[in-house]
N, C-alpha and C positions, 0 to 999 in steps of 0.2 A: 186447869182451864175447865169451868162448872158450866154443865151443856143447861137447857132449858126445862123449865118444870112442865114445860107441854110434853103429851105423850101422845099422842094423838088429835089431829087432824079433823076430825069429825063431827059435826057440828057446826062447824065456826063462821061466824059470817061477818062479812064485813060492814064496817061504819064509817059513812062519810059525813064530814063533818062541813064542804062546802058541796055537795053533791048537787044533780040538776032539780029546780027548782026550790031548794033550800033557800031560808033566811039569809045565812050569808051571801050565797050569789048577788041577791036581791041587794044586802046591802053592800057590796062591794060596785054593783052595776052603778049602784044610787049615787054611792060617794066617786066614781071616777067621773059620771058625767054630772056635778055639783062642780068637781074642778074646774073641769072643764070649762064650760061655762062661767066661771069665775075668771079663767084665767083669761076666755076671750072679754069677759066685761073689762076686766082691768088692763086690757090693751086697748078697749076701744075709750077709754076714759084718757088714760095717757097720749094716747093721737091726737086727741080731741086738746087737748091742753098743750103739745108739743106747736101744733098747727097754731093754737088760738096765742102762742105766743111767741111766734115767729110771725104773724099776721100777714101771709102770702097771699099778696092779691097779684097772681099771677093772670087774670082775665082782663084786667083795665091797666095795669100798667107795666107788664112784665114779659115774660116769657110765653103769653100766645100772642101777641101785639102784631098785626097785619095777616095771623094762621088765619083763614077760612074754615071753621069746626062748622 
């Protein structure tokens, strides 16, 4: 079994790639926000397309007839 070539830990420092305020944090935050907005926009497009295709005119001739809204 080989041992570590480091004999002392004096003066050692930690380097955080994605520490607070770093570019990585902002990059992943922007990516997450873009994904959420993209999914929501695509969902709205899909819903609008589906309702246009089905043409549910519920207010004039269907489910809500006779209902006091």
